[in-house]
TISE-457535 format. One record per residue (C-alpha): residue number from 1; z, y, x. Coordinates in steps of 0.001 Angstrom, whole numbers, always signed. Layout:
BEGIN
{atom NUM, {Z, Y, X}};
...
//
This chain:
BEGIN
{atom 1, {-21486, -10808, -2236}};
{atom 2, {-21092, -11969, +1371}};
{atom 3, {-17804, -13824, +1851}};
{atom 4, {-17015, -14604, +5508}};
{atom 5, {-15164, -17700, +6643}};
{atom 6, {-11540, -16625, +6971}};
{atom 7, {-10619, -19687, +9021}};
{atom 8, {-7670, -20725, +6889}};
{atom 9, {-6354, -24286, +7374}};
{atom 10, {-5640, -26390, +4305}};
{atom 11, {-1895, -25790, +4489}};
{atom 12, {-2473, -22046, +4062}};
{atom 13, {-3005, -22676, +343}};
{atom 14, {+343, -24395, -211}};
{atom 15, {+2909, -22506, -2289}};
{atom 16, {+5694, -20694, -408}};
{atom 17, {+8801, -19318, -2107}};
{atom 18, {+10322, -16041, -883}};
{atom 19, {+13257, -16580, +1486}};
{atom 20, {+15509, -13819, +184}};
{atom 21, {+18758, -13638, +2099}};
{atom 22, {+17666, -15857, +4986}};
{atom 23, {+14229, -14829, +6254}};
{atom 24, {+12327, -12334, +4106}};
{atom 25, {+11157, -8751, +4461}};
{atom 26, {+14277, -7776, +2507}};
{atom 27, {+16371, -8999, +5451}};
{atom 28, {+14621, -7129, +8262}};
{atom 29, {+15999, -3595, +8051}};
{atom 30, {+19545, -4741, +7251}};
{atom 31, {+19350, -6797, +10463}};
{atom 32, {+17874, -3877, +12420}};
{atom 33, {+20624, -1649, +11018}};
{atom 34, {+23213, -4153, +12161}};
{atom 35, {+21812, -4050, +15702}};
{atom 36, {+21993, -241, +15627}};
{atom 37, {+25610, -291, +14509}};
{atom 38, {+25297, +809, +10891}};
{atom 39, {+28611, -95, +9214}};
{atom 40, {+28354, -2935, +6723}};
{atom 41, {+24830, -3968, +7774}};
{atom 42, {+24534, -7725, +8272}};
{atom 43, {+22223, -9026, +11002}};
{atom 44, {+21016, -11949, +8879}};
{atom 45, {+18047, -12610, +11171}};
{atom 46, {+20126, -12761, +14343}};
{atom 47, {+18195, -9970, +16019}};
{atom 48, {+21225, -8884, +18024}};
{atom 49, {+20928, -11891, +20319}};
{atom 50, {+17351, -10872, +21166}};
{atom 51, {+17976, -7131, +21384}};
{atom 52, {+21124, -6888, +23481}};
{atom 53, {+21096, -3537, +25281}};
{atom 54, {+18628, -1926, +22848}};
{atom 55, {+19611, +1397, +21263}};
{atom 56, {+16318, +2397, +19611}};
{atom 57, {+13992, +250, +17533}};
{atom 58, {+10458, +839, +16302}};
{atom 59, {+9254, -1195, +13331}};
{atom 60, {+5465, -1143, +12962}};
{atom 61, {+4091, -2527, +9703}};
{atom 62, {+432, -3551, +9973}};
{atom 63, {-829, -3812, +6414}};
{atom 64, {-2535, -7154, +5775}};
{atom 65, {-1666, -8847, +9094}};
{atom 66, {-355, -12095, +7660}};
{atom 67, {+796, -14871, +9961}};
{atom 68, {-2299, -16894, +9050}};
{atom 69, {-4534, -13996, +10111}};
{atom 70, {-3009, -13818, +13599}};
{atom 71, {-5278, -16445, +15216}};
{atom 72, {-8426, -14631, +14090}};
{atom 73, {-7097, -11185, +14954}};
{atom 74, {-5869, -12365, +18353}};
{atom 75, {-9447, -13161, +19392}};
{atom 76, {-10114, -9417, +19305}};
{atom 77, {-6656, -8191, +20267}};
{atom 78, {-5246, -9404, +23590}};
{atom 79, {-1981, -7465, +23348}};
{atom 80, {-1397, -8856, +19871}};
{atom 81, {-2230, -12331, +21186}};
{atom 82, {+411, -11959, +23903}};
{atom 83, {+3036, -10783, +21427}};
{atom 84, {+2162, -13655, +19072}};
{atom 85, {+2724, -16052, +21975}};
{atom 86, {+6202, -14607, +22492}};
{atom 87, {+5294, -12360, +25405}};
{atom 88, {+8086, -9907, +26154}};
{atom 89, {+10372, -11169, +23432}};
{atom 90, {+10105, -13386, +20381}};
{atom 91, {+7537, -14441, +17802}};
{atom 92, {+8518, -15782, +14397}};
{atom 93, {+7750, -15410, +10718}};
{atom 94, {+9259, -14022, +7536}};
{atom 95, {+8210, -14270, +3930}};
{atom 96, {+7046, -11369, +1860}};
{atom 97, {+8682, -10681, -1453}};
{atom 98, {+6883, -11551, -4662}};
{atom 99, {+4318, -10516, -5716}};
{atom 100, {+2951, -10376, -2166}};
{atom 101, {+1378, -6980, -2585}};
{atom 102, {+1692, -3721, -682}};
{atom 103, {+3915, -1588, -2931}};
{atom 104, {+6304, -4466, -3622}};
{atom 105, {+6543, -5356, +56}};
{atom 106, {+6923, -1790, +1320}};
{atom 107, {+9868, -1204, -990}};
{atom 108, {+11340, -4649, -312}};
{atom 109, {+11306, -3798, +3391}};
{atom 110, {+12507, -222, +3020}};
{atom 111, {+15247, -925, +489}};
{atom 112, {+16340, -4142, +2167}};
{atom 113, {+16492, -5731, -1278}};
{atom 114, {+14473, -8243, -3333}};
{atom 115, {+11971, -6863, -5864}};
{atom 116, {+14121, -7649, -8885}};
{atom 117, {+16826, -5333, -7556}};
{atom 118, {+14632, -2411, -6521}};
{atom 119, {+12317, -2635, -9521}};
{atom 120, {+8907, -2158, -7891}};
{atom 121, {+7628, -5424, -9302}};
{atom 122, {+3853, -5282, -9036}};
{atom 123, {+792, -3361, -7968}};
{atom 124, {+711, -2059, -11524}};
{atom 125, {+3456, -2477, -14105}};
{atom 126, {+3993, -1454, -17708}};
{atom 127, {+6342, +1434, -18377}};
{atom 128, {+8739, +1394, -21352}};
{atom 129, {+6433, +3834, -23176}};
{atom 130, {+3485, +1438, -22840}};
{atom 131, {+1669, +3356, -20125}};
{atom 132, {+656, +1690, -16875}};
{atom 133, {+2182, +2796, -13578}};
{atom 134, {+18, +2219, -10493}};
{atom 135, {+2489, +2260, -7649}};
{atom 136, {+8, +3368, -4971}};
{atom 137, {-996, +6375, -7115}};
{atom 138, {+2508, +7451, -8082}};
{atom 139, {+3759, +11006, -7974}};
{atom 140, {+7016, +12106, -9560}};
{atom 141, {+6654, +10505, -12996}};
{atom 142, {+8773, +8449, -13297}};
{atom 143, {+11279, +9892, -10840}};
{atom 144, {+11141, +7541, -7821}};
{atom 145, {+14902, +7733, -7348}};
{atom 146, {+15488, +6527, -10902}};
{atom 147, {+12664, +3972, -11031}};
{atom 148, {+13812, +2549, -7669}};
{atom 149, {+17602, +3080, -7691}};
{atom 150, {+18580, +1146, -4541}};
{atom 151, {+19386, +3366, -1514}};
{atom 152, {+16860, +2695, +1227}};
{atom 153, {+17983, +1306, +4550}};
{atom 154, {+16663, +4497, +6114}};
{atom 155, {+19065, +6484, +3939}};
{atom 156, {+22044, +4332, +4818}};
{atom 157, {+21184, +4414, +8529}};
{atom 158, {+20794, +8201, +8488}};
{atom 159, {+24081, +8571, +6616}};
{atom 160, {+25724, +6586, +9430}};
{atom 161, {+24391, +9032, +12019}};
{atom 162, {+21304, +7105, +13135}};
{atom 163, {+18216, +9238, +13859}};
{atom 164, {+15530, +7962, +11465}};
{atom 165, {+11792, +8759, +11618}};
{atom 166, {+8879, +7638, +9418}};
{atom 167, {+5364, +7778, +10914}};
{atom 168, {+2630, +7304, +8323}};
{atom 169, {-415, +8927, +6730}};
{atom 170, {+30, +12599, +5886}};
{atom 171, {-1316, +12000, +2385}};
{atom 172, {+1572, +9646, +1614}};
{atom 173, {+4334, +12158, +2337}};
{atom 174, {+6364, +12827, -791}};
{atom 175, {+4522, +10246, -2902}};
{atom 176, {+6478, +8143, -5346}};
{atom 177, {+5913, +5026, -3273}};
{atom 178, {+7012, +6714, -43}};
{atom 179, {+10173, +8002, -1673}};
{atom 180, {+10907, +4607, -3202}};
{atom 181, {+10407, +2806, +109}};
{atom 182, {+11201, +5258, +2896}};
{atom 183, {+13303, +8137, +1661}};
{atom 184, {+15930, +9196, +4143}};
{atom 185, {+13828, +9566, +7284}};
{atom 186, {+12158, +12529, +8976}};
{atom 187, {+8460, +12238, +8064}};
{atom 188, {+5743, +12555, +10720}};
{atom 189, {+2150, +12618, +9478}};
{atom 190, {-163, +10330, +11445}};
{atom 191, {-3698, +9927, +10147}};
{atom 192, {-5131, +7369, +12573}};
{atom 193, {-3960, +4626, +14863}};
{atom 194, {-3611, +6827, +17936}};
{atom 195, {-1422, +9235, +15981}};
{atom 196, {+762, +6381, +14729}};
{atom 197, {+1299, +5172, +18296}};
{atom 198, {+2039, +8631, +19644}};
{atom 199, {+4289, +9549, +16734}};
{atom 200, {+6354, +6392, +17141}};
{atom 201, {+6602, +6766, +20911}};
{atom 202, {+7618, +10419, +20673}};
{atom 203, {+10458, +9558, +18313}};
{atom 204, {+11590, +6582, +20398}};
{atom 205, {+11611, +8692, +23565}};
{atom 206, {+13471, +11568, +21943}};
{atom 207, {+16683, +9761, +21049}};
{atom 208, {+18262, +6463, +20049}};
{atom 209, {+17486, +5545, +16459}};
{atom 210, {+15162, +3797, +14027}};
{atom 211, {+11438, +4555, +13807}};
{atom 212, {+9208, +3088, +11096}};
{atom 213, {+5416, +3210, +11425}};
{atom 214, {+2691, +2160, +9001}};
{atom 215, {-987, +1359, +9664}};
{atom 216, {-3302, +378, +6741}};
{atom 217, {-6765, -269, +8220}};
{atom 218, {-6752, -4068, +8585}};
{atom 219, {-5855, -4551, +4926}};
{atom 220, {-8492, -2030, +3850}};
{atom 221, {-11365, -3745, +5635}};
{atom 222, {-10175, -7177, +4556}};
{atom 223, {-10410, -6066, +939}};
{atom 224, {-13725, -4307, +1401}};
{atom 225, {-15659, -6706, +3637}};
{atom 226, {-13526, -9808, +4061}};
{atom 227, {-11276, -11288, +6705}};
{atom 228, {-13205, -11784, +9963}};
{atom 229, {-16041, -9483, +8899}};
{atom 230, {-17314, -7134, +11661}};
{atom 231, {-15347, -4214, +10196}};
{atom 232, {-12197, -6345, +10000}};
{atom 233, {-12661, -7382, +13626}};
{atom 234, {-13004, -3707, +14581}};
{atom 235, {-9799, -2960, +12672}};
{atom 236, {-8050, -5744, +14615}};
{atom 237, {-9154, -4069, +17840}};
{atom 238, {-7720, -836, +16462}};
{atom 239, {-4378, -2541, +15880}};
{atom 240, {-4453, -3730, +19471}};
{atom 241, {-4966, -197, +20771}};
{atom 242, {-1837, +890, +18890}};
{atom 243, {+157, -2015, +20284}};
{atom 244, {-1141, -1437, +23809}};
{atom 245, {-14, +2188, +23783}};
{atom 246, {+3406, +1454, +22305}};
{atom 247, {+4186, -1655, +24370}};
{atom 248, {+3314, +98, +27622}};
{atom 249, {+5031, +3337, +26647}};
{atom 250, {+8374, +2089, +25339}};
{atom 251, {+11515, +3597, +26851}};
{atom 252, {+13597, +1011, +28752}};
{atom 253, {+16221, +576, +26017}};
{atom 254, {+13744, +421, +23127}};
{atom 255, {+12278, -2477, +21172}};
{atom 256, {+9148, -2811, +19060}};
{atom 257, {+9106, -5076, +16015}};
{atom 258, {+5693, -5812, +14491}};
{atom 259, {+5603, -7050, +10917}};
{atom 260, {+3265, -7119, +7916}};
{atom 261, {+3587, -6745, +4177}};
{atom 262, {+1437, -9758, +3227}};
{atom 263, {-1554, -11805, +4319}};
{atom 264, {-4931, -12181, +2613}};
{atom 265, {-7564, -14753, +1745}};
{atom 266, {-11262, -14402, +1007}};
{atom 267, {-12316, -15297, -2546}};
{atom 268, {-15841, -16573, -3343}};
{atom 269, {-17698, -15565, -6471}};
{atom 270, {-17076, -18993, -8009}};
{atom 271, {-13330, -18349, -8001}};
{atom 272, {-13426, -15256, -10216}};
{atom 273, {-12328, -15470, -13853}};
{atom 274, {-13006, -12234, -15744}};
{atom 275, {-11177, -11568, -19005}};
{atom 276, {-14163, -9531, -20168}};
{atom 277, {-16357, -12637, -20046}};
{atom 278, {-13929, -15228, -21437}};
{atom 279, {-12707, -14490, -24991}};
{atom 280, {-9895, -17045, -24811}};
{atom 281, {-8249, -15035, -22027}};
{atom 282, {-8159, -11958, -24246}};
{atom 283, {-6827, -13585, -27412}};
{atom 284, {-3350, -12348, -28260}};
{atom 285, {-3177, -10025, -25230}};
{atom 286, {-2395, -6340, -25836}};
{atom 287, {-1819, -5166, -22252}};
{atom 288, {-2548, -6367, -18724}};
{atom 289, {-946, -5259, -15464}};
{atom 290, {-312, -6768, -12034}};
{atom 291, {-3484, -7465, -10049}};
{atom 292, {-6124, -10208, -9765}};
{atom 293, {-3944, -12721, -7877}};
{atom 294, {-867, -12219, -10079}};
{atom 295, {-1375, -11178, -13682}};
{atom 296, {+1233, -9807, -16041}};
{atom 297, {+126, -10309, -19655}};
{atom 298, {+1730, -8675, -22679}};
{atom 299, {+1222, -10598, -25915}};
{atom 300, {+1209, -9663, -29566}};
{atom 301, {+4329, -10682, -31477}};
{atom 302, {+4683, -14451, -31516}};
{atom 303, {+1544, -15062, -29443}};
{atom 304, {+3133, -15963, -26086}};
{atom 305, {+2744, -19760, -26520}};
{atom 306, {-920, -19380, -27490}};
{atom 307, {-1630, -17031, -24577}};
{atom 308, {-56, -19521, -22188}};
{atom 309, {-2063, -22413, -23641}};
{atom 310, {-5306, -20427, -23451}};
{atom 311, {-4806, -19399, -19832}};
{atom 312, {-3759, -22868, -18755}};
{atom 313, {-6768, -24323, -20522}};
{atom 314, {-9240, -21972, -18841}};
{atom 315, {-7802, -21732, -15325}};
{atom 316, {-6412, -25254, -15025}};
{atom 317, {-5302, -26015, -11464}};
{atom 318, {-6391, -22551, -10338}};
{atom 319, {-3171, -20992, -11691}};
{atom 320, {+441, -21520, -12668}};
{atom 321, {+1127, -19837, -16001}};
{atom 322, {+4776, -19051, -16763}};
{atom 323, {+6823, -17073, -19216}};
{atom 324, {+8744, -14097, -17873}};
{atom 325, {+12016, -15999, -18172}};
{atom 326, {+10586, -18986, -16302}};
{atom 327, {+9334, -16794, -13457}};
{atom 328, {+12689, -15028, -13191}};
{atom 329, {+14573, -18312, -13445}};
{atom 330, {+12577, -19817, -10578}};
{atom 331, {+13747, -16969, -8350}};
{atom 332, {+10429, -15364, -7493}};
{atom 333, {+11801, -11827, -7768}};
{atom 334, {+15439, -12445, -6858}};
{atom 335, {+17986, -11445, -9516}};
{atom 336, {+16394, -9142, -12107}};
{atom 337, {+18649, -6776, -14082}};
{atom 338, {+17748, -6179, -17747}};
{atom 339, {+16529, -2654, -16957}};
{atom 340, {+13773, -4073, -14750}};
{atom 341, {+12805, -7224, -16644}};
{atom 342, {+10309, -5488, -18938}};
{atom 343, {+8223, -4485, -15919}};
{atom 344, {+7247, -8152, -15686}};
{atom 345, {+4778, -9334, -18304}};
{atom 346, {+5605, -11676, -21187}};
{atom 347, {+3359, -14117, -19312}};
{atom 348, {+3036, -14363, -15516}};
{atom 349, {-115, -15889, -14025}};
{atom 350, {+107, -16998, -10378}};
{atom 351, {-3399, -17719, -9150}};
{atom 352, {-3660, -20676, -6790}};
{atom 353, {-6276, -21787, -4302}};
{atom 354, {-9060, -19241, -4011}};
{atom 355, {-9033, -17898, -7557}};
{atom 356, {-8532, -14444, -9064}};
{atom 357, {-8097, -13282, -12654}};
{atom 358, {-10131, -10117, -13069}};
{atom 359, {-9278, -7783, -15950}};
{atom 360, {-12422, -5734, -16501}};
{atom 361, {-11689, -3075, -19095}};
{atom 362, {-7995, -2962, -18198}};
{atom 363, {-8315, -2010, -14539}};
{atom 364, {-10837, -227, -12277}};
{atom 365, {-14116, -2096, -11752}};
{atom 366, {-13491, -2090, -8002}};
{atom 367, {-10525, -4450, -8449}};
{atom 368, {-12925, -7275, -9292}};
{atom 369, {-15352, -6515, -6468}};
{atom 370, {-13127, -7025, -3433}};
{atom 371, {-13737, -9787, -903}};
{atom 372, {-10181, -10558, +251}};
{atom 373, {-7166, -10571, -2063}};
{atom 374, {-3413, -11130, -1960}};
{atom 375, {-461, -10984, -4310}};
{atom 376, {+231, -14597, -5133}};
{atom 377, {+2407, -17242, -3514}};
{atom 378, {+208, -19170, -1080}};
{atom 379, {+1347, -19406, +2525}};
{atom 380, {-1646, -17276, +3531}};
{atom 381, {-350, -14430, +1383}};
{atom 382, {+3412, -14908, +1658}};
{atom 383, {+3929, -15634, +5364}};
{atom 384, {+4079, -12627, +7689}};
{atom 385, {+4744, -12371, +11422}};
{atom 386, {+7832, -10936, +13054}};
{atom 387, {+6939, -10108, +16658}};
{atom 388, {+9656, -8674, +18891}};
{atom 389, {+9035, -6920, +22224}};
{atom 390, {+11459, -5052, +24445}};
{atom 391, {+11244, -3928, +28071}};
{atom 392, {+14879, -5027, +28474}};
{atom 393, {+13911, -8641, +27771}};
{atom 394, {+10441, -8732, +29361}};
{atom 395, {+11461, -8106, +32960}};
//
């Protein structure tokens, strides 16, 4: 396996807690809604001061573009580099929710609520009947409106009379994850970067309102080939083409906000612990969900202390191993109602440094063959950019 140098500084591996209520993905759409005049929406992030005179806002989520990936991506993306330097507006950061993985973050953003409240608590989670739900391959079982009961911020904006549009891959329309995260908006299928740009611009030109766009390529090539691989660099150039078209095509009273769902880090072969190869990691475990950077373990009756001891003994400094109650008590998910608590494992494993916990036999083989990963609580994974551009404020 070829693992490129992802250029991360040492501080990228420090642990970062989610900033729910002050500066997280859960606070972005409530703040955008406040700017657009949705009753009861609090502009926690203070966007109104930066977007005075704006009556239509596009929010583009670039999957995998963490704040720590910006310097590398900017080498191949001059428009992105200008936005990251504050050109035409403002550049800052937010935290993802936890775990820092795509389905959790997309719903955290769309619902404007921490993961504990909305209930999408991992890449995969265990259902009450013992089956595993993979949130990116979710149809209508369970019903997305029951599994994720919080009204989305798109729904509340639309109910207040705001024109709301979602621009994303055609294949995602009507999926469980799309309904959990983005129900309430008019859906426009866009199957490549050019289509995302044109779909967002068309909606922004048509009328005042809120437009949400999603682009997955950077994350995909990070997973497949690694951050700063040639394919990842090409994907960064693709992101720049989207930004170039939108930035130079915005109506005069529009704004573009660029954000991400998480960052990534490359993981060498030496950092991979596979449950299939280490008997101690399997002892007492009856089910495994989550993903390689954050594991949820379900233990046989009475075996939780032994499972914790085994995992701590094997992974050492490469992980924090907590009980469910400890993880909830530390605030990683925000408040968790009893109905959602069982979606978190009896034991929660937060991988640290450049380590992953592979679960061969419990998950697809491909999950242990990726180059870049995310999901845990390092700054590289948790810190995402918030880039703001508006013609009103760039004159």
